[in-house]
N, C-alpha and C positions, 0 to 999 in steps of 0.2 A: 187853210189848206196851204196857203204860202207856206206857212209854218216855218220856223227854222227847225218841211217837206215838206198850211193850206198849203196847202194845198198843200203831213203827215207827216216828204218824205218826207225823214220823215225828218216837235213833232209833227206828223204827216203833215206843217204850216203851210199855206193855202194850202190851198190847194195848191197853190201855186207852188214842199215840201221840196224850187230851183229845178232846173231841167237836169236831166240825169247826167250827162257827162258834161254838157255844157250847162244843162240844168245841173248835170253832174258838176256841172259848172255851177249850174244854179243851185232834192230831196229833198224837204218835205218841205219852191214855189209854193200856193193855196196851200201847203202845203208847203216852196221857195224858202220860207223861213226855216223849217225843220232842217232841210238838207244843208243849207249854208251853215246853219248853227252847227251842223255836224261836220262841216268841211274841215279838213286838216291839212295843213300844208308845210313843207319843209323847203329849206333854201338850197337852190342849186346856182352856182355862182360864177362870177367872172372876177377878174382882178380888181381889188378895191380901187376906188377912184375918189378925187376930192369933191367931185360933184355927186348928185343923187344916183348916177347910174352904178350898176353892180348888183350884187346878190345880197338879199337880207333874210333873215329868218326870225320867226317869233313864234308864240303860242297864244292861241285864241281860246279863252275859257267861256264857253256858252253851252246852254242846253245841257249842263251837268257833265260836259266833257272837256277835255284839254285837247286842242287840235293844233298840231304843228303846222305852221304856215310858212311858205316859201315865196318870196317876192323877187323876181328877176327883172332888172330894168336896163334897157340900152338907150343910147342917145345918138341920133344921126349928126352928121357933120353940119346939118342946118340947125341943130339945137333941138329937135323934136324928140320927145321921150315916147318910148313904147315899152310894153312889158306885160307881165303875166303873173297870176297866182298859181302855184302847183301844189297839188296834194300828194305828198310822197307816199301816204299809206294807201289811198284810194286810186292813185293813177288818174286823178282828174285835173283839168287845167281851165282856169277862167281868164280869158284875154282882158286886158284892161283897155277900155275904150279911150279914156282921157287921163293924161298925167300932167298935172300943173305943178310947177315949182316956182314959188315966189320968195326969194331969199331963203329963209329957213323953213317956210310953210309948204307943205306938200299935200296934194289933194289927188286921189285916185277914184275913178268912177268906172263901175262895171254894170252898164245899162241892162244887160240880159238877165241879171240876177237882182237888180235893184240894190246894189251894194255901193256905198261910199265910204272911203277911207280918208280921214283928215289927220295929219300929224305935223310934228315940229321936229326938225333935225337939230342935233346938239352941234356945238361950235366945231368940233372935230369931224363932223359928218360920219360918225361911227354908230350912232343910235338915232332911232326914230320913234318918238312917242306920240300916241294919238288915239283915236276912236274909230272903231269899225261900226258902221251903221247899215242896217238892212231893213227896209220897209218900216222905218220909224224906231226900231230896236237898236240900242247902242251898247257896245261892249269895249272896254279898254283893250288896246292892242299895241304891243311895242315891238320893234324890230332891232336887230343888231346887225351890222355889216358882217359878211363872211366872205370866204373864198371857196372855190370849187373844192379844194382838198379838204377843207374844214367841213364842208357839206357832206362830202362822200364819207368822212369819218364819223360824222354824227348818224348818218344813215346806216352805216355798218354797226354802230354801237347800239343802235335801237334794237331791243329784243324782237324776234320775230312774232308776229300775232299767232297765237294758237289757232289751229283749225277749228271752227265751230263744231260743236258736238250737237248733232241733230238726232241722236238716238232716242228711242222711247224710253220713259221712265221705267224703272224695275217693276212697278206694279201695274203697268199699263196693259189693258186688255187688247192691244193692238201692236203691230210692228212698225218700224220706220225704216223705209228702204230709200237709199239714194238712187235717184233716177236721172236719165238724160232725155230731154225732149227735143226732137228735131223740128225745125221750123221750115216753111216753104221758102223763106228769105235765105236759107243756108246756114244760119248760126244755130248753135244748140243752147238750151237752157237747163241749167243744173237745178234739181228740186229734190224734195223729200216727200214721199208718199207714205202717209200713215194709213194702215190698212187693218181693220178688225181682225183678230186672229181666226175668227170662224168663217171668213170670207174665202170662197173658193168658186169653182166653175158651176157647181151645182147650187151654191148659195151665194150669188153675187150681191154686192151692196151698192147703195147710192154713193156718189162722190161730189166733193166741192173744190173748185179751184179758187184759190185766194188771189187778190189782185192789190198790189201795194199803192200808196199815195205817191206823190210827186217827188222827184229826185231819186237817184240810183240808191235802191235798198235791197236788203237781203231778204231771204225767204221768211224770216221771222218778223219783218218789218221793224227791226231794232233801230232806235234813232239816238242812242247814246245815253238815255236815261236809265238809271239803275233798276234793272228788273223788267224793263219795258220791252216785251216781246209778244205783241198782241196775237199774231198769227199762230205762234206756237201754243198760246193759251187756247185759241179757238180749235186748233187741230186736236189738242189734247181732250178738250170737252166733247167735241163731235166723235172723236175716236171712241170715247167711253160710251157714247150713245149708238154705236154700230155704224158710223158713217166714216167713209174714207175721205181724206184731204190731201190734195196735192198743192204744196206751196213752193214757189221757185225764187231764186235770185233774179233780179231784173236783168234784162240784157246788158252786157258790158259791166256786170257788177258780180262780185263774188266768184262763183265758179262758172258763171254763164259766159258764153261767148257773145259775139255781136258788139255793136256800138251803141252807146247810149246817145252820144252827142248827135243832134239832128233828127232824132226819133220823136214822134208826136204820140199823143194818146191814141190815134188811129192805128199806129204802128204797134203799140203795146197791145192793143185789142187783137191784133193778129197773132202775137205771141200767146195770148190766153186761148185762142181758137186752136192753136197747135197743141196746148196742153190738153183741151178736151178731145181733140183727135187721138192723142196718146191714150187717154183713159179708155176710149172705145176699143182699143186694142187689148186691154187687160181682161182676161177672163174672170177676174174676181169682181170686176166693176159692171153694174148695169149701165149699159149704153143709153138707156131710156130713163135713167134717173140721175141726171147730172145738174149741178148748180154752180153759180158763180157768186163769189162774195167779195166786194171791193170796198176799200176804206179811202176817204179823201178823194184824190184823183181816181183811185180804183173805182169809186162810186160813179164816176163819169163814164169810165171804160166799160163797166158792166152792161149797161143798156145798149152800148154800141155793139157789144158782142151778141147780146140777146136778139137784137134786130137781125143779125145774120145768122143766128143759130135758134130758130124758132122751136126746136125740139127740146130746148132747156126746160127744166121742170121748176126752177126758181132762181131768182137773183136776190141778193142781200145788199143793199145800199147803206153803208155807215158813213155818216158826215158827208153827204153829197150835196150837190147844188143843182137847181133847175135852170137858173140864168146863166148867160155867158159869163166866164170867168173874169171878165173886166169888172163886173159888179163886185165880186167877192175880193179881188185884188185891190180895187179902190178903197173898200171898206177897211181892209186890213192895213193898208198904208195910213189911211186917215186916222184910224184907231191908235196907230203907234204914235202919230203926232200929237193927238189929243191927250194921250196919257204921259207925255214927256213934259215933266214939271219944270225942266231946264229952259224950255222955249218961252220967249215972250209972246204976248197975244199977237203982236205984229208978224213976228217971224213964223208963228204956228199958221197964221192965216195965209202968209205968203207961201209956205210949203204945201199946204192943202190946195191952194189954188193951182199949184204946179203939178199935181198928181196926174192929170189927164196927159200932160206933155210927157212926163216920166214913163208912163204906161205905153204910149205910143213908141217911145224909144226902145223899150224893152221888146216890144212886139216886132219891130224892125230888126233887132239883133238876134232873134232866137227863133227858130222854127217851132219848137215845142210851145213857147210862150205865145206866139201868134195863133196856133191852133187852140190853145186854152182860152185865149181871150175872145175868139170869134166863134168858137163852136157853141151851138145852143143845145144843151142837154135836153130841155123840155121838147124840142122838135123830135128828137129821137125817141124820147119816152112816150110821145104820143103815137108812135108806130109799133110799141112793144106790148104784147098781151100775156107775157110770162108773169106767173105769180111774183109778187115783189113785196119785200120787207124793207121799209124805210126807217131808220133810227138816226137821230141826232140828239146830242146833249143839250140841255137848256142853257148851259154856260159856254157853248161852242162860240168862240169868237174868230173862227176861221171859215166855217161854213155855218152861217147863222141859222138858228131855229126856224126863222120865217121861210127858209127855203123848203121845209118839209111840206107844208100845205101846197106849195107850188109844184112840187114833185108829185104829190099824191093827185092833185088835179090833172096833171099832164098824162099820167098812166090811165086815169079813169076816162079821160076824153077818148082814148084809144079803144074804149070798150072793154078795158082790163077789169075783170070781175073779182080778182084776187089781189087787192091792195091793202097792205096793213102799214100804217104810218103812225109814228110815236115820237114825241120829244121826251126825253128821259130827264127827270129833274137832277140838278146839281152835278151834272157831268160836263166835261169839256170836250175838246175835239178828239182827244185820245180815249174817251170813254172812261175816264178816270174821275173820282170824286174831286171836286175843286170848288173852292169858295169864290173864285174869281174867273177863271177861264182865260185870262190874258196869256198868249203864248210866251211872252217875255218872262213870265213867272214859272214856266214848267220846271226850270231847274230848282225851284223851292219846294216842289211837291215831295212830300215824305216818301222815303224808299221802303220798300219796293214799289215802283210805279207800275200798276197793273190794272187791266181792265176789270171793271166792277163784275163780281161774279153773277149778279142777277142779269146782266146784259148777255153773258155767255149762255145762261139757261134760257133766256128768252129767244135767242138765235137757234139754239138746239131744239127747243121745243117746236118752233115754227118750221124749221127744216125737215125735222123727223116726219111731220104730218105730210109733206109734199114729196119726200123722196122714198116713202115706204112702198 
């Protein structure tokens, strides 16, 4: 769940898959891993200087995507450096907490998203070569110095991204309608409502709202892996089974308004409730046959929604957790260190021992992270009696399979009589066939990366019985 999105955003890495704007800074937090891996940035600059200050640009290759990174650094009269990472394509900014320059060695630390960059300047101070590290996963990243004019030229030369096509397939027995959901907070959410063609006022159908993992994600929960659009797959499967699906761009993401930075899982839950309210206004939708499906962080959000919306007919939790996010994040970071063969035993032990302090720093720097680390999902689950389907892959290394039994027990303690919980063999956090499951190897998965078909059938069969 941090994912480079555990937390998906996404893949959905933790949960923690980075905070959306700051986390957006941080996609796929528990799910931080997924988002940052998908974070792209371009340089916006200042006049080249002989020191480290100025504007730098580079490309991060991670998670199957090439991401333009922009680094802007200033230096005060007292010699203190400050700076930021900017994502030109996503409009996201990550403030740099600490910049240390020791002769040619440069170290940058962004505590809110668990990122460290270490590099070495060339003699001319025109290039910086080093390593981008997040939660134990490392990727080479080099920068070249630029100026504002060059940055603007590069931005202008970059081809515009085509508008996503959310239309229904030609053979689909459903339509795909662009919709706008108004929220009590004042912003609007852009989404796609897939609606079975036979649905009307006299024959309304049940509907499902999807909830993405950590980090700013679009309505398909795409995280940069070729073919990976899990929510589009789910909407197609359910649409062919006579169920409507509303999937939306996260606030401050894609075509949605609002601000991702500073928002928490509790805030995103209110966005989901706004989506449910919208569906209740549609004559083609049965207001008494609504469900929520969440992946990674979305599986934390769904029970929060269900507690406030007791009329829900069902919730589906994909790769969720029962314990506070600190447990999942600690595991993810430790797992990254343990798998890093370049570390000496002594250095590995030192880094692992420092994890609690690192997590404390992340919590202090980011509201989303603080909520994620301290919120106890099981406490909420013990107050929810909505029918629930709990699914996790046996090779999930972001939301580990052991969480399934804990979630199941929490719901049953509430007196919930309809709890289905399964650990699915050989699947990772993305519900993709995987011989390993380590988020750092997602980019090596064979294309197209798609949710296993029997998972889609399982979800559809379970929901069909509860929304009929």
